[in-house]
All heavy atoms as TSV, in Angstrom:
chain	resi	resn	atom	element	x	y	z
A	1	MET	N	N	9.643	-25.914	-13.434
A	1	MET	CA	C	10.018	-25.753	-14.780
A	1	MET	C	C	9.528	-26.967	-15.545
A	1	MET	O	O	9.706	-28.084	-15.105
A	1	MET	CB	C	11.553	-25.609	-14.898
A	1	MET	CG	C	12.068	-25.603	-16.267
A	1	MET	SD	S	13.836	-25.544	-16.224
A	1	MET	CE	C	14.128	-24.097	-17.143
A	2	PHE	N	N	8.897	-26.776	-16.667
A	2	PHE	CA	C	8.374	-27.878	-17.462
A	2	PHE	C	C	9.338	-28.222	-18.588
A	2	PHE	O	O	9.692	-27.382	-19.372
A	2	PHE	CB	C	7.018	-27.513	-18.065
A	2	PHE	CG	C	5.910	-27.412	-17.044
A	2	PHE	CD1	C	5.470	-26.173	-16.614
A	2	PHE	CD2	C	5.393	-28.544	-16.492
A	2	PHE	CE1	C	4.504	-26.078	-15.636
A	2	PHE	CE2	C	4.406	-28.450	-15.547
A	2	PHE	CZ	C	3.959	-27.230	-15.125
A	3	VAL	N	N	9.814	-29.449	-18.564
A	3	VAL	CA	C	10.718	-29.954	-19.634
A	3	VAL	C	C	10.158	-31.241	-20.127
A	3	VAL	O	O	9.966	-32.221	-19.381
A	3	VAL	CB	C	12.154	-30.190	-19.086
A	3	VAL	CG1	C	13.050	-30.743	-20.149
A	3	VAL	CG2	C	12.734	-28.886	-18.527
A	4	GLY	N	N	9.779	-31.275	-21.409
A	4	GLY	CA	C	9.318	-32.470	-21.970
A	4	GLY	C	C	7.975	-32.947	-21.406
A	4	GLY	O	O	7.682	-34.138	-21.344
A	5	GLY	N	N	7.175	-32.019	-20.869
A	5	GLY	CA	C	5.907	-32.384	-20.344
A	5	GLY	C	C	5.920	-32.896	-18.896
A	5	GLY	O	O	4.904	-33.208	-18.321
A	6	THR	N	N	7.093	-32.989	-18.273
A	6	THR	CA	C	7.162	-33.425	-16.865
A	6	THR	C	C	7.510	-32.229	-16.009
A	6	THR	O	O	8.248	-31.309	-16.468
A	6	THR	CB	C	8.225	-34.502	-16.675
A	6	THR	OG1	O	9.515	-33.977	-17.058
A	6	THR	CG2	C	7.924	-35.741	-17.491
A	7	ALA	N	N	7.066	-32.210	-14.794
A	7	ALA	CA	C	7.347	-31.114	-13.881
A	7	ALA	C	C	8.631	-31.449	-13.083
A	7	ALA	O	O	8.701	-32.427	-12.392
A	7	ALA	CB	C	6.168	-30.885	-12.923
A	8	GLU	N	N	9.636	-30.575	-13.265
A	8	GLU	CA	C	10.873	-30.722	-12.486
A	8	GLU	C	C	10.984	-29.489	-11.617
A	8	GLU	O	O	10.807	-28.372	-12.084
A	8	GLU	CB	C	12.085	-30.809	-13.404
A	8	GLU	CG	C	12.206	-32.100	-14.175
A	8	GLU	CD	C	13.496	-32.165	-14.954
A	8	GLU	OE1	O	14.370	-31.280	-14.709
A	8	GLU	OE2	O	13.625	-33.070	-15.803
A	9	PRO	N	N	11.378	-29.677	-10.389
A	9	PRO	CA	C	11.604	-28.482	-9.535
A	9	PRO	C	C	12.856	-27.773	-9.983
A	9	PRO	O	O	13.791	-28.331	-10.484
A	9	PRO	CB	C	11.775	-29.059	-8.123
A	9	PRO	CG	C	12.214	-30.482	-8.384
A	9	PRO	CD	C	11.571	-30.919	-9.679
A	10	ASP	N	N	12.807	-26.426	-9.797
A	10	ASP	CA	C	13.999	-25.659	-10.160
A	10	ASP	C	C	15.098	-26.002	-9.138
A	10	ASP	O	O	14.873	-25.847	-7.916
A	10	ASP	CB	C	13.716	-24.163	-10.112
A	10	ASP	CG	C	12.867	-23.707	-11.282
A	10	ASP	OD1	O	12.940	-24.391	-12.322
A	10	ASP	OD2	O	12.159	-22.722	-11.144
A	11	VAL	N	N	16.219	-26.372	-9.613
A	11	VAL	CA	C	17.345	-26.777	-8.723
A	11	VAL	C	C	18.376	-25.679	-8.813
A	11	VAL	O	O	18.734	-25.234	-9.893
A	11	VAL	CB	C	17.919	-28.162	-9.197
A	11	VAL	CG1	C	19.120	-28.496	-8.269
A	11	VAL	CG2	C	16.908	-29.214	-9.158
A	12	LEU	N	N	18.911	-25.284	-7.659
A	12	LEU	CA	C	19.931	-24.267	-7.664
A	12	LEU	C	C	21.252	-24.871	-8.124
A	12	LEU	O	O	21.611	-25.963	-7.731
A	12	LEU	CB	C	20.123	-23.728	-6.238
A	12	LEU	CG	C	19.003	-22.914	-5.643
A	12	LEU	CD1	C	19.337	-22.494	-4.184
A	12	LEU	CD2	C	18.708	-21.660	-6.492
A	13	ASP	N	N	21.960	-24.191	-8.950
A	13	ASP	CA	C	23.269	-24.663	-9.330
A	13	ASP	C	C	24.282	-24.216	-8.249
A	13	ASP	O	O	23.967	-23.526	-7.299
A	13	ASP	CB	C	23.685	-24.231	-10.731
A	13	ASP	CG	C	23.757	-22.698	-10.845
A	13	ASP	OD1	O	23.409	-21.997	-9.907
A	13	ASP	OD2	O	24.249	-22.238	-11.948
A	14	VAL	N	N	25.492	-24.611	-8.441
A	14	VAL	CA	C	26.509	-24.392	-7.378
A	14	VAL	C	C	26.770	-22.924	-7.191
A	14	VAL	O	O	26.875	-22.441	-6.062
A	14	VAL	CB	C	27.848	-25.098	-7.806
A	14	VAL	CG1	C	28.928	-24.789	-6.828
A	14	VAL	CG2	C	27.652	-26.569	-7.918
A	15	ASP	N	N	26.806	-22.130	-8.271
A	15	ASP	CA	C	27.055	-20.691	-8.142
A	15	ASP	C	C	25.965	-19.993	-7.365
A	15	ASP	O	O	26.226	-19.183	-6.500
A	15	ASP	CB	C	27.232	-20.056	-9.521
A	15	ASP	CG	C	28.442	-20.488	-10.224
A	15	ASP	OD1	O	29.448	-20.889	-9.541
A	15	ASP	OD2	O	28.509	-20.418	-11.464
A	16	GLN	N	N	24.711	-20.338	-7.685
A	16	GLN	CA	C	23.580	-19.721	-7.005
A	16	GLN	C	C	23.577	-20.121	-5.546
A	16	GLN	O	O	23.291	-19.294	-4.671
A	16	GLN	CB	C	22.290	-20.082	-7.666
A	16	GLN	CG	C	22.052	-19.386	-8.977
A	16	GLN	CD	C	20.759	-19.849	-9.636
A	16	GLN	OE1	O	20.273	-20.929	-9.352
A	16	GLN	NE2	N	20.212	-19.018	-10.516
A	17	GLY	N	N	23.868	-21.366	-5.276
A	17	GLY	CA	C	23.863	-21.832	-3.863
A	17	GLY	C	C	24.945	-21.174	-3.051
A	17	GLY	O	O	24.712	-20.763	-1.925
A	18	LEU	N	N	26.170	-21.047	-3.661
A	18	LEU	CA	C	27.267	-20.391	-2.952
A	18	LEU	C	C	26.949	-18.945	-2.734
A	18	LEU	O	O	27.192	-18.360	-1.638
A	18	LEU	CB	C	28.551	-20.544	-3.743
A	18	LEU	CG	C	29.834	-20.011	-3.062
A	18	LEU	CD1	C	30.067	-20.743	-1.771
A	18	LEU	CD2	C	30.985	-20.182	-4.025
A	19	THR	N	N	26.324	-18.299	-3.714
A	19	THR	CA	C	25.979	-16.843	-3.561
A	19	THR	C	C	24.938	-16.653	-2.528
A	19	THR	O	O	25.071	-15.763	-1.654
A	19	THR	CB	C	25.431	-16.314	-4.945
A	19	THR	OG1	O	26.428	-16.507	-5.936
A	19	THR	CG2	C	25.073	-14.885	-4.810
A	20	LEU	N	N	23.920	-17.537	-2.459
A	20	LEU	CA	C	22.881	-17.408	-1.464
A	20	LEU	C	C	23.444	-17.671	-0.050
A	20	LEU	O	O	23.069	-17.055	0.908
A	20	LEU	CB	C	21.716	-18.371	-1.726
A	20	LEU	CG	C	20.871	-17.941	-2.910
A	20	LEU	CD1	C	19.809	-19.001	-3.205
A	20	LEU	CD2	C	20.193	-16.591	-2.675
A	21	ALA	N	N	24.378	-18.659	0.032
A	21	ALA	CA	C	25.021	-18.952	1.339
A	21	ALA	C	C	25.819	-17.738	1.836
A	21	ALA	O	O	25.741	-17.406	2.997
A	21	ALA	CB	C	25.879	-20.206	1.235
A	22	CYS	N	N	26.542	-17.136	0.938
A	22	CYS	CA	C	27.369	-15.943	1.336
A	22	CYS	C	C	26.446	-14.778	1.710
A	22	CYS	O	O	26.735	-14.069	2.711
A	22	CYS	CB	C	28.258	-15.517	0.210
A	22	CYS	SG	S	29.662	-16.642	-0.102
A	23	ILE	N	N	25.390	-14.572	0.970
A	23	ILE	CA	C	24.447	-13.507	1.277
A	23	ILE	C	C	23.803	-13.786	2.684
A	23	ILE	O	O	23.649	-12.848	3.494
A	23	ILE	CB	C	23.429	-13.319	0.190
A	23	ILE	CG1	C	24.111	-12.733	-1.045
A	23	ILE	CG2	C	22.254	-12.444	0.639
A	23	ILE	CD1	C	23.194	-12.635	-2.231
A	24	GLY	N	N	23.415	-15.048	2.904
A	24	GLY	CA	C	22.833	-15.392	4.178
A	24	GLY	C	C	23.798	-15.139	5.341
A	24	GLY	O	O	23.443	-14.630	6.392
A	25	PHE	N	N	25.063	-15.540	5.116
A	25	PHE	CA	C	26.068	-15.305	6.132
A	25	PHE	C	C	26.303	-13.813	6.417
A	25	PHE	O	O	26.355	-13.399	7.593
A	25	PHE	CB	C	27.398	-15.949	5.755
A	25	PHE	CG	C	28.516	-15.670	6.667
A	25	PHE	CD1	C	28.571	-16.327	7.909
A	25	PHE	CD2	C	29.532	-14.816	6.372
A	25	PHE	CE1	C	29.606	-16.104	8.805
A	25	PHE	CE2	C	30.559	-14.577	7.240
A	25	PHE	CZ	C	30.591	-15.226	8.479
A	26	LEU	N	N	26.350	-13.025	5.373
A	26	LEU	CA	C	26.466	-11.602	5.529
A	26	LEU	C	C	25.283	-10.968	6.276
A	26	LEU	O	O	25.457	-10.053	7.040
A	26	LEU	CB	C	26.727	-10.909	4.191
A	26	LEU	CG	C	28.073	-11.203	3.513
A	26	LEU	CD1	C	28.127	-10.559	2.134
A	26	LEU	CD2	C	29.215	-10.633	4.396
A	27	CYS	N	N	24.107	-11.442	5.973
A	27	CYS	CA	C	22.891	-10.955	6.650
A	27	CYS	C	C	22.952	-11.287	8.148
A	27	CYS	O	O	22.634	-10.443	8.955
A	27	CYS	CB	C	21.616	-11.534	6.021
A	27	CYS	SG	S	21.285	-10.823	4.400
A	28	LEU	N	N	23.377	-12.506	8.484
A	28	LEU	CA	C	23.536	-12.880	9.862
A	28	LEU	C	C	24.579	-11.970	10.566
A	28	LEU	O	O	24.383	-11.564	11.688
A	28	LEU	CB	C	23.908	-14.347	10.019
A	28	LEU	CG	C	22.813	-15.350	9.704
A	28	LEU	CD1	C	23.400	-16.772	9.735
A	28	LEU	CD2	C	21.642	-15.242	10.690
A	29	LEU	N	N	25.670	-11.771	9.876
A	29	LEU	CA	C	26.705	-10.893	10.463
A	29	LEU	C	C	26.221	-9.494	10.633
A	29	LEU	O	O	26.469	-8.856	11.675
A	29	LEU	CB	C	27.933	-10.853	9.498
A	29	LEU	CG	C	29.183	-10.200	10.022
A	29	LEU	CD1	C	29.716	-10.947	11.240
A	29	LEU	CD2	C	30.235	-10.168	8.941
A	30	LEU	N	N	25.445	-8.967	9.705
A	30	LEU	CA	C	24.839	-7.655	9.821
A	30	LEU	C	C	23.903	-7.540	10.990
A	30	LEU	O	O	23.964	-6.570	11.719
A	30	LEU	CB	C	24.136	-7.259	8.497
A	30	LEU	CG	C	23.445	-5.913	8.456
A	30	LEU	CD1	C	24.489	-4.824	8.569
A	30	LEU	CD2	C	22.649	-5.766	7.203
A	31	VAL	N	N	23.069	-8.563	11.170
A	31	VAL	CA	C	22.131	-8.535	12.271
A	31	VAL	C	C	22.887	-8.580	13.610
A	31	VAL	O	O	22.569	-7.847	14.570
A	31	VAL	CB	C	21.135	-9.757	12.169
A	31	VAL	CG1	C	20.348	-9.978	13.449
A	31	VAL	CG2	C	20.193	-9.530	11.014
A	32	ALA	N	N	23.940	-9.394	13.683
A	32	ALA	CA	C	24.744	-9.494	14.900
A	32	ALA	C	C	25.394	-8.135	15.170
A	32	ALA	O	O	25.425	-7.695	16.378
A	32	ALA	CB	C	25.819	-10.574	14.747
A	33	MET	N	N	25.897	-7.426	14.199
A	33	MET	CA	C	26.541	-6.149	14.450
A	33	MET	C	C	25.491	-5.110	14.805
A	33	MET	O	O	25.815	-4.224	15.661
A	33	MET	CB	C	27.290	-5.729	13.174
A	33	MET	CG	C	28.521	-6.592	12.838
A	33	MET	SD	S	29.679	-6.756	14.189
A	33	MET	CE	C	30.230	-5.090	14.345
A	34	ILE	N	N	24.342	-5.154	14.225
A	34	ILE	CA	C	23.267	-4.191	14.599
A	34	ILE	C	C	22.896	-4.393	16.061
A	34	ILE	O	O	22.782	-3.417	16.822
A	34	ILE	CB	C	22.053	-4.363	13.687
A	34	ILE	CG1	C	22.407	-3.825	12.290
A	34	ILE	CG2	C	20.821	-3.628	14.266
A	34	ILE	CD1	C	21.314	-4.103	11.250
A	35	ILE	N	N	22.767	-5.646	16.506
A	35	ILE	CA	C	22.407	-5.912	17.909
A	35	ILE	C	C	23.509	-5.420	18.821
A	35	ILE	O	O	23.271	-4.787	19.853
A	35	ILE	CB	C	22.154	-7.438	18.104
A	35	ILE	CG1	C	20.864	-7.831	17.354
A	35	ILE	CG2	C	22.059	-7.800	19.579
A	35	ILE	CD1	C	20.597	-9.271	17.334
A	36	ARG	N	N	24.765	-5.732	18.462
A	36	ARG	CA	C	25.916	-5.297	19.274
A	36	ARG	C	C	25.956	-3.752	19.374
A	36	ARG	O	O	26.165	-3.167	20.447
A	36	ARG	CB	C	27.221	-5.822	18.738
A	36	ARG	CG	C	28.424	-5.363	19.509
A	36	ARG	CD	C	29.533	-6.342	19.419
A	36	ARG	NE	N	30.789	-5.856	19.978
A	36	ARG	CZ	C	31.042	-5.792	21.241
A	36	ARG	NH1	N	30.166	-6.181	22.128
A	36	ARG	NH2	N	32.216	-5.274	21.686
A	37	CYS	N	N	25.763	-3.038	18.273
A	37	CYS	CA	C	25.823	-1.618	18.253
A	37	CYS	C	C	24.681	-1.051	19.069
A	37	CYS	O	O	24.846	-0.045	19.804
A	37	CYS	CB	C	25.764	-1.088	16.824
A	37	CYS	SG	S	27.324	-1.365	15.935
A	38	ALA	N	N	23.476	-1.654	19.010
A	38	ALA	CA	C	22.336	-1.193	19.753
A	38	ALA	C	C	22.635	-1.362	21.238
A	38	ALA	O	O	22.309	-0.444	22.041
A	38	ALA	CB	C	21.110	-1.947	19.349
A	39	LYS	N	N	23.275	-2.432	21.631
A	39	LYS	CA	C	23.589	-2.624	23.068
A	39	LYS	C	C	24.615	-1.554	23.550
A	39	LYS	O	O	24.492	-1.028	24.642
A	39	LYS	CB	C	24.185	-4.013	23.304
A	39	LYS	CG	C	23.182	-5.101	23.259
A	39	LYS	CD	C	23.802	-6.436	23.533
A	39	LYS	CE	C	22.810	-7.573	23.424
A	39	LYS	NZ	N	23.434	-8.896	23.675
A	40	VAL	N	N	25.571	-1.192	22.718
A	40	VAL	CA	C	26.546	-0.173	23.065
A	40	VAL	C	C	25.909	1.182	23.173
A	40	VAL	O	O	26.198	1.997	24.036
A	40	VAL	CB	C	27.730	-0.176	22.048
A	40	VAL	CG1	C	28.632	1.034	22.269
A	40	VAL	CG2	C	28.539	-1.429	22.190
A	41	ILE	N	N	24.981	1.426	22.262
A	41	ILE	CA	C	24.278	2.747	22.279
A	41	ILE	C	C	23.398	2.878	23.534
A	41	ILE	O	O	23.361	3.886	24.175
A	41	ILE	CB	C	23.409	2.896	21.028
A	41	ILE	CG1	C	24.349	3.172	19.861
A	41	ILE	CG2	C	22.445	4.053	21.171
A	41	ILE	CD1	C	23.676	3.133	18.504
A	42	VAL	N	N	22.690	1.750	23.898
A	42	VAL	CA	C	21.830	1.772	25.078
A	42	VAL	C	C	22.661	1.963	26.383
A	42	VAL	O	O	22.337	2.740	27.264
A	42	VAL	CB	C	21.007	0.499	25.176
A	42	VAL	CG1	C	20.288	0.391	26.466
A	42	VAL	CG2	C	19.991	0.490	23.996
A	43	ASP	N	N	23.790	1.220	26.489
A	43	ASP	CA	C	24.605	1.281	27.710
A	43	ASP	C	C	26.061	1.328	27.324
A	43	ASP	O	O	26.749	0.285	27.284
A	43	ASP	CB	C	24.293	0.072	28.612
A	43	ASP	CG	C	24.927	0.231	29.972
A	43	ASP	OD1	O	25.410	1.305	30.319
A	43	ASP	OD2	O	24.948	-0.792	30.729
A	44	PRO	N	N	26.614	2.494	26.996
A	44	PRO	CA	C	27.987	2.553	26.458
A	44	PRO	C	C	29.049	2.170	27.475
A	44	PRO	O	O	30.116	1.694	27.111
A	44	PRO	CB	C	28.158	3.987	26.001
A	44	PRO	CG	C	27.134	4.754	26.737
A	44	PRO	CD	C	26.006	3.811	26.981
A	45	TYR	N	N	28.803	2.394	28.747
A	45	TYR	CA	C	29.839	2.165	29.768
A	45	TYR	C	C	29.980	0.729	30.134
A	45	TYR	O	O	30.990	0.330	30.678
A	45	TYR	CB	C	29.582	3.023	31.016
A	45	TYR	CG	C	29.626	4.494	30.682
A	45	TYR	CD1	C	28.488	5.256	30.692
A	45	TYR	CD2	C	30.842	5.055	30.372
A	45	TYR	CE1	C	28.561	6.569	30.395
A	45	TYR	CE2	C	30.887	6.418	30.076
A	45	TYR	CZ	C	29.745	7.157	30.096
A	45	TYR	OH	O	29.835	8.474	29.756
A	46	SER	N	N	28.996	-0.113	29.817
A	46	SER	CA	C	29.130	-1.543	30.096
A	46	SER	C	C	30.117	-2.212	29.105
A	46	SER	O	O	30.700	-3.262	29.465
A	46	SER	CB	C	27.791	-2.242	29.992
A	46	SER	OG	O	27.362	-2.260	28.662
A	47	ALA	N	N	30.352	-1.651	27.974
A	47	ALA	CA	C	31.290	-2.209	26.977
A	47	ALA	C	C	32.725	-1.974	27.383
A	47	ALA	O	O	33.596	-2.678	26.907
A	47	ALA	CB	C	31.023	-1.631	25.617
A	48	ILE	N	N	33.014	-1.030	28.230
A	48	ILE	CA	C	34.369	-0.709	28.676
A	48	ILE	C	C	34.663	-1.452	29.940
A	48	ILE	O	O	33.901	-1.358	30.937
A	48	ILE	CB	C	34.540	0.801	28.899
A	48	ILE	CG1	C	34.185	1.544	27.632
A	48	ILE	CG2	C	35.956	1.127	29.376
A	48	ILE	CD1	C	34.130	3.037	27.790
A	49	PRO	N	N	35.776	-2.256	29.978
A	49	PRO	CA	C	36.075	-2.935	31.218
A	49	PRO	C	C	36.394	-1.981	32.376
A	49	PRO	O	O	36.933	-0.880	32.151
A	49	PRO	CB	C	37.348	-3.742	30.887
A	49	PRO	CG	C	37.457	-3.668	29.403
A	49	PRO	CD	C	36.668	-2.489	28.924
A	50	THR	N	N	35.956	-2.343	33.584
A	50	THR	CA	C	36.175	-1.461	34.710
A	50	THR	C	C	37.679	-1.317	35.015
A	50	THR	O	O	38.103	-0.328	35.569
A	50	THR	CB	C	35.450	-1.983	35.974
A	50	THR	OG1	O	35.894	-3.341	36.215
A	50	THR	CG2	C	33.975	-1.955	35.774
A	51	SER	N	N	38.507	-2.325	34.684
A	51	SER	CA	C	39.911	-2.220	34.964
A	51	SER	C	C	40.552	-1.047	34.216
A	51	SER	O	O	41.478	-0.379	34.676
A	51	SER	CB	C	40.641	-3.489	34.568
A	51	SER	OG	O	40.495	-3.753	33.181
A	52	THR	N	N	40.021	-0.702	33.026
A	52	THR	CA	C	40.509	0.406	32.250
A	52	THR	C	C	40.295	1.709	33.025
A	52	THR	O	O	41.144	2.577	33.160
A	52	THR	CB	C	39.889	0.514	30.924
A	52	THR	OG1	O	40.098	-0.775	30.251
A	52	THR	CG2	C	40.451	1.621	30.071
A	53	TRP	N	N	39.042	1.864	33.576
A	53	TRP	CA	C	38.709	3.037	34.335
A	53	TRP	C	C	39.569	3.111	35.600
A	53	TRP	O	O	40.026	4.184	35.952
A	53	TRP	CB	C	37.241	3.014	34.741
A	53	TRP	CG	C	36.350	3.239	33.574
A	53	TRP	CD1	C	35.586	2.286	32.921
A	53	TRP	CD2	C	36.045	4.515	32.942
A	53	TRP	NE1	N	34.931	2.881	31.918
A	53	TRP	CE2	C	35.140	4.266	31.878
A	53	TRP	CE3	C	36.505	5.826	33.151
A	53	TRP	CZ2	C	34.663	5.212	31.054
A	53	TRP	CZ3	C	35.990	6.791	32.322
A	53	TRP	CH2	C	35.122	6.516	31.249
A	54	GLU	N	N	39.794	1.999	36.247
A	54	GLU	CA	C	40.599	2.022	37.489
A	54	GLU	C	C	42.031	2.393	37.186
A	54	GLU	O	O	42.655	3.156	37.901
A	54	GLU	CB	C	40.521	0.646	38.153
A	54	GLU	CG	C	39.198	0.269	38.692
A	54	GLU	CD	C	39.072	-1.172	39.157
A	54	GLU	OE1	O	40.069	-1.907	39.035
A	54	GLU	OE2	O	38.034	-1.563	39.692
A	55	GLU	N	N	42.581	1.888	36.099
A	55	GLU	CA	C	43.956	2.205	35.747
A	55	GLU	C	C	44.117	3.692	35.419
A	55	GLU	O	O	45.052	4.354	35.830
A	55	GLU	CB	C	44.422	1.375	34.537
A	55	GLU	CG	C	44.597	-0.110	34.872
A	55	GLU	CD	C	44.850	-0.940	33.665
A	55	GLU	OE1	O	45.005	-0.331	32.518
A	55	GLU	OE2	O	44.911	-2.147	33.741
A	56	GLN	N	N	43.153	4.220	34.657
A	56	GLN	CA	C	43.209	5.631	34.321
A	56	GLN	C	C	43.082	6.492	35.580
A	56	GLN	O	O	43.780	7.499	35.727
A	56	GLN	CB	C	42.097	5.985	33.337
A	56	GLN	CG	C	42.340	5.484	31.935
A	56	GLN	CD	C	41.195	5.837	30.977
A	56	GLN	OE1	O	40.190	6.333	31.425
A	56	GLN	NE2	N	41.381	5.549	29.725
A	57	HIS	N	N	42.161	6.134	36.451
A	57	HIS	CA	C	42.015	6.880	37.711
A	57	HIS	C	C	43.282	6.775	38.535
A	57	HIS	O	O	43.717	7.802	39.134
A	57	HIS	CB	C	40.800	6.317	38.449
A	57	HIS	CG	C	40.469	7.091	39.707
A	57	HIS	ND1	N	39.957	8.350	39.646
A	57	HIS	CD2	C	40.509	6.732	41.000
A	57	HIS	CE1	C	39.733	8.803	40.895
A	57	HIS	NE2	N	40.107	7.794	41.724
A	58	ARG	N	N	43.891	5.632	38.615
A	58	ARG	CA	C	45.108	5.441	39.413
A	58	ARG	C	C	46.257	6.249	38.801
A	58	ARG	O	O	46.989	6.938	39.537
A	58	ARG	CB	C	45.473	3.960	39.422
A	58	ARG	CG	C	46.584	3.634	40.390
A	58	ARG	CD	C	46.921	2.148	40.447
A	58	ARG	NE	N	45.751	1.336	40.564
A	58	ARG	CZ	C	45.446	0.326	39.705
A	58	ARG	NH1	N	46.266	0.009	38.768
A	58	ARG	NH2	N	44.372	-0.426	39.876
A	59	GLU	N	N	46.380	6.235	37.494
A	59	GLU	CA	C	47.476	7.031	36.835
A	59	GLU	C	C	47.248	8.491	37.049
A	59	GLU	O	O	48.207	9.264	37.290
A	59	GLU	CB	C	47.501	6.687	35.322
A	59	GLU	CG	C	47.988	5.319	35.039
A	59	GLU	CD	C	47.881	4.936	33.583
A	59	GLU	OE1	O	47.410	5.792	32.793
A	59	GLU	OE2	O	48.260	3.798	33.202
A	60	LYS	N	N	46.027	8.959	36.964
A	60	LYS	CA	C	45.701	10.370	37.167
A	60	LYS	C	C	46.101	10.769	38.585
A	60	LYS	O	O	46.710	11.812	38.788
A	60	LYS	CB	C	44.251	10.619	36.900
A	60	LYS	CG	C	43.853	12.061	36.996
A	60	LYS	CD	C	42.408	12.211	36.659
A	60	LYS	CE	C	41.995	13.677	36.831
A	60	LYS	NZ	N	40.529	13.834	36.580
A	61	ASN	N	N	45.718	9.906	39.585
A	61	ASN	CA	C	46.073	10.243	40.989
A	61	ASN	C	C	47.583	10.259	41.192
A	61	ASN	O	O	48.109	11.099	41.896
A	61	ASN	CB	C	45.411	9.233	41.928
A	61	ASN	CG	C	43.984	9.481	42.087
A	61	ASN	OD1	O	43.455	10.601	41.818
A	61	ASN	ND2	N	43.199	8.498	42.551
A	62	GLU	N	N	48.290	9.325	40.524
A	62	GLU	CA	C	49.745	9.272	40.679
A	62	GLU	C	C	50.365	10.494	40.032
A	62	GLU	O	O	51.325	11.119	40.623
A	62	GLU	CB	C	50.313	8.022	39.994
A	62	GLU	CG	C	50.008	6.758	40.816
A	62	GLU	CD	C	50.477	5.527	40.035
A	62	GLU	OE1	O	51.100	5.636	38.905
A	62	GLU	OE2	O	50.288	4.422	40.575
A	63	MET	N	N	49.839	10.961	38.925
A	63	MET	CA	C	50.382	12.195	38.313
A	63	MET	C	C	50.126	13.374	39.160
A	63	MET	O	O	50.973	14.265	39.301
A	63	MET	CB	C	49.728	12.378	36.904
A	63	MET	CG	C	50.234	11.405	35.896
A	63	MET	SD	S	49.375	11.506	34.289
A	63	MET	CE	C	49.328	13.223	33.923
A	64	LEU	N	N	48.928	13.458	39.803
A	64	LEU	CA	C	48.639	14.614	40.639
A	64	LEU	C	C	49.528	14.584	41.911
A	64	LEU	O	O	49.982	15.602	42.343
A	64	LEU	CB	C	47.168	14.578	41.069
A	64	LEU	CG	C	46.166	14.916	39.950
A	64	LEU	CD1	C	44.723	14.717	40.485
A	64	LEU	CD2	C	46.352	16.350	39.475
A	65	THR	N	N	49.776	13.367	42.418
A	65	THR	CA	C	50.603	13.230	43.626
A	65	THR	C	C	52.026	13.638	43.346
A	65	THR	O	O	52.671	14.384	44.114
A	65	THR	CB	C	50.584	11.785	44.145
A	65	THR	OG1	O	49.216	11.413	44.379
A	65	THR	CG2	C	51.307	11.641	45.423
A	66	HIS	N	N	52.573	13.200	42.218
A	66	HIS	CA	C	53.944	13.520	41.844
A	66	HIS	C	C	54.099	14.966	41.483
A	66	HIS	O	O	55.120	15.547	41.720
A	66	HIS	CB	C	54.406	12.639	40.680
A	66	HIS	CG	C	54.535	11.178	41.074
A	66	HIS	ND1	N	55.366	10.763	42.078
A	66	HIS	CD2	C	53.960	10.090	40.584
A	66	HIS	CE1	C	55.300	9.465	42.219
A	66	HIS	NE2	N	54.415	8.995	41.301
A	67	SER	N	N	53.092	15.593	40.929
A	67	SER	CA	C	53.197	16.955	40.515
A	67	SER	C	C	53.236	17.907	41.757
A	67	SER	O	O	53.849	18.941	41.715
A	67	SER	CB	C	52.046	17.374	39.580
A	67	SER	OG	O	50.812	17.327	40.300
A	68	HIS	N	N	52.629	17.477	42.848
A	68	HIS	CA	C	52.653	18.287	44.093
A	68	HIS	C	C	54.015	18.254	44.738
A	68	HIS	O	O	54.392	19.198	45.425
A	68	HIS	CB	C	51.609	17.848	45.057
A	68	HIS	CG	C	50.202	18.086	44.606
A	68	HIS	ND1	N	49.749	19.313	44.380
A	68	HIS	CD2	C	49.165	17.207	44.343
A	68	HIS	CE1	C	48.477	19.232	44.025
A	68	HIS	NE2	N	48.112	18.011	43.988
A	69	HIS	N	N	54.795	17.216	44.546
A	69	HIS	CA	C	56.167	17.122	45.129
A	69	HIS	C	C	57.135	18.082	44.428
A	69	HIS	O	O	58.109	18.498	45.059
A	69	HIS	CB	C	56.621	15.684	45.054
A	69	HIS	CG	C	55.871	14.728	45.893
A	69	HIS	ND1	N	55.892	14.812	47.282
A	69	HIS	CD2	C	55.080	13.712	45.591
A	69	HIS	CE1	C	55.153	13.847	47.778
A	69	HIS	NE2	N	54.606	13.165	46.758
A	70	PHE	N	N	56.861	18.379	43.243
A	70	PHE	CA	C	57.785	19.238	42.513
A	70	PHE	C	C	57.561	20.737	42.700
A	70	PHE	O	O	58.312	21.556	42.312
A	70	PHE	CB	C	57.683	18.971	40.982
A	70	PHE	CG	C	58.204	17.589	40.640
A	70	PHE	CD1	C	57.333	16.671	40.092
A	70	PHE	CD2	C	59.510	17.218	40.883
A	70	PHE	CE1	C	57.802	15.392	39.790
A	70	PHE	CE2	C	59.953	15.964	40.560
A	70	PHE	CZ	C	59.124	15.051	39.999
A	71	CYS	N	N	56.433	21.100	43.323
A	71	CYS	CA	C	56.112	22.510	43.554
A	71	CYS	C	C	56.962	23.150	44.599
A	71	CYS	O	O	57.359	22.745	45.596
A	71	CYS	CB	C	54.630	22.694	43.920
A	71	CYS	SG	S	53.565	22.324	42.518
């Protein structure tokens, strides 16, 4: 920007700096979420802990075992 015949660089004011910082942070967050979602789409079962599957399998077996006793 030329002021009084001297060349001064355009300086960001506080509002523009804060806005650009927030936009940059949101872009980084967006990229992180895209990467995480892509990993889940590629291998959905790796995101689920195996203990959850073991507990569900164990509960299902217990329910089947107990239901046979009542017949």
